[in-house]
C-alpha positions in Angstrom: -55.1 -12.2 -26.7 -52.0 -10.8 -28.4 -50.3 -10.6 -25.0 -50.4 -14.4 -24.6 -48.7 -15.0 -27.9 -45.7 -12.9 -26.9 -44.9 -14.8 -23.7 -41.3 -16.0 -23.7 -40.3 -13.7 -26.7 -37.5 -11.3 -25.9 -38.0 -7.7 -26.8 -35.8 -6.4 -29.6 -32.9 -4.4 -28.1 -32.6 -0.8 -29.3 -29.5 -0.1 -31.3 -26.6 1.1 -29.1 -26.3 4.8 -28.9 -23.0 6.5 -28.3 -23.0 7.5 -24.6 -22.2 11.1 -23.9 -21.5 10.4 -20.3 -18.3 11.9 -19.0 -15.3 9.6 -18.5 -15.0 10.6 -14.9 -18.7 9.9 -13.9 -17.9 7.1 -11.4 -14.5 8.4 -10.2 -14.1 10.2 -6.9 -12.4 13.2 -8.5 -12.2 15.4 -5.4 -10.6 12.6 -3.4 -8.1 11.8 -6.1 -7.2 15.5 -6.4 -6.8 15.9 -2.7 -4.7 12.8 -2.4 -2.5 14.0 -5.3 -2.1 17.4 -3.7 -1.0 15.8 -0.4 1.5 13.5 -2.1 2.9 16.3 -4.2 3.1 18.5 -1.0 5.1 15.8 0.8 7.4 15.2 -2.2 8.0 18.9 -2.8 8.0 20.2 0.8 11.5 21.5 0.6 10.3 24.0 -2.0 7.6 25.7 0.0 8.7 25.2 3.7 10.6 28.1 5.3 11.5 26.3 8.5 13.6 23.2 9.1 11.5 20.5 10.7 14.2 19.5 13.2 15.3 23.0 14.2 14.6 23.8 17.9 13.7 27.5 18.3 13.7 27.7 22.1 12.3 31.2 22.0 9.1 29.9 20.5 8.3 26.8 22.6 4.7 25.7 22.6 3.7 28.7 20.4 0.1 28.9 19.2 -0.6 28.9 15.5 0.3 32.2 13.9 1.7 33.6 10.6 5.2 32.4 11.3 4.2 28.9 12.6 1.0 27.9 10.8 0.3 24.9 13.1 2.3 26.3 16.1 5.3 24.7 17.7 5.9 21.8 20.0 7.4 22.0 23.5 10.9 22.1 22.0 10.1 24.9 19.6 10.0 22.8 16.4 7.6 23.9 13.7 4.7 21.4 13.5 3.7 22.3 10.0 7.2 21.5 8.7 7.3 18.3 10.7 4.0 17.1 9.2 5.2 17.5 5.6 8.6 16.1 6.2 7.1 13.1 8.1 4.7 12.6 5.2 7.6 12.3 2.8 9.4 9.8 5.1 6.2 7.8 5.4 5.7 7.7 1.7 9.3 6.4 1.2 8.9 3.7 3.8 5.5 2.6 2.5 6.5 2.5 -1.1 9.7 0.6 -0.5 8.1 -1.9 1.9 5.2 -2.5 -0.6 7.6 -3.1 -3.5 9.7 -5.5 -1.5 6.7 -7.4 -0.1 5.0 -7.6 -3.5 8.2 -8.9 -5.1 8.6 -11.6 -2.5 4.9 -12.5 -2.6 4.8 -12.8 -6.4 7.9 -15.0 -6.4 6.8 -17.2 -3.5 3.2 -17.5 -4.6 4.1 -18.2 -8.2 6.6 -20.9 -7.2 4.1 -22.5 -4.9 1.1 -22.4 -7.3 2.9 -23.8 -10.3 4.2 -27.4 -10.0 7.8 -27.7 -11.2 7.5 -31.2 -12.6 4.3 -31.1 -14.7 1.5 -32.8 -13.0 3.7 -35.0 -10.9 3.8 -35.5 -7.2 6.8 -33.3 -6.6 4.9 -30.2 -7.5 2.1 -30.9 -5.1 4.6 -31.7 -2.3 6.5 -28.5 -3.0 3.2 -26.5 -2.9 2.2 -28.1 0.4 5.6 -27.3 1.9 5.5 -23.7 0.8 2.0 -23.3 2.1 3.0 -24.7 5.5 6.0 -22.3 5.6 3.6 -19.5 4.7 1.2 -20.5 7.5 4.0 -20.6 10.0 5.0 -17.1 9.1 1.4 -15.9 9.3 1.0 -17.4 12.8 3.8 -15.3 14.2 2.6 -11.9 15.3 3.9 -9.2 12.9 5.0 -6.9 15.7 7.3 -9.5 17.3 8.8 -10.4 13.9 9.4 -6.7 13.1 11.1 -6.1 16.5 13.3 -9.2 16.0 14.3 -8.3 12.5 15.0 -4.7 13.4 17.2 -5.9 16.3 19.1 -8.1 13.9 19.6 -5.3 11.4 20.8 -2.9 14.1 20.3 0.9 14.0 16.9 1.9 12.7 16.8 3.9 9.5 14.1 4.5 6.9 15.6 1.9 4.6 15.9 -0.7 7.4 12.3 -0.1 8.5 11.2 -0.5 4.9 13.1 -3.8 4.6 11.7 -5.2 7.9 8.1 -4.2 7.0 8.5 -5.7 3.5 9.9 -8.9 4.9 7.0 -9.3 7.3 4.0 -8.5 5.1 4.2 -10.7 2.1 2.4 -13.8 3.3 -1.2 -12.9 2.6 -0.3 -11.6 -0.8 1.5 -14.8 -1.6 -1.6 -16.8 -0.9 -3.6 -14.7 -3.3 -0.9 -15.0 -6.0 -0.8 -18.8 -5.5 -4.5 -19.0 -5.9 -4.5 -17.0 -9.1 -1.6 -19.0 -10.5 -3.5 -22.2 -9.8 -6.7 -20.8 -11.5 -4.7 -19.9 -14.6 -3.0 -23.2 -14.6 
């Protein structure tokens, strides 16, 4: 009979106890350490590499992995181990620069689009609609074609020009997210 009188009553919560769970319980520690090791290896490859990644040692063409060439050599005698670490550093540079540029453009464009300039008047909504149509036009163009066009305009390819081209062609979807967040906050 007592069970029927407690229907709908919430049980009293136990007082909170200080958790002794480690701070890293839900973090993928091994993955984070491995990624940090790879990034540090790419950044500091000049310290531990003994071979130049571009040097062609024609006496050791297509050599199998050994003590001198840990991953072997390619058909032109270049050390594959050195090329991997040097290429990783170049990829990190291009990726970070392109991400910074595309994020800066997206935040500017999305913030400008999401926030009306004249209070709640009509000009703000028209500006927002215009910016979103421009954004949709850029999204509709295949990225590869846009990258090839911009790289042809910039001329000779370098790590910096590739970063600029990739950054200029990858801001559109981020801008839509920023616009949405600005409108939610507004």
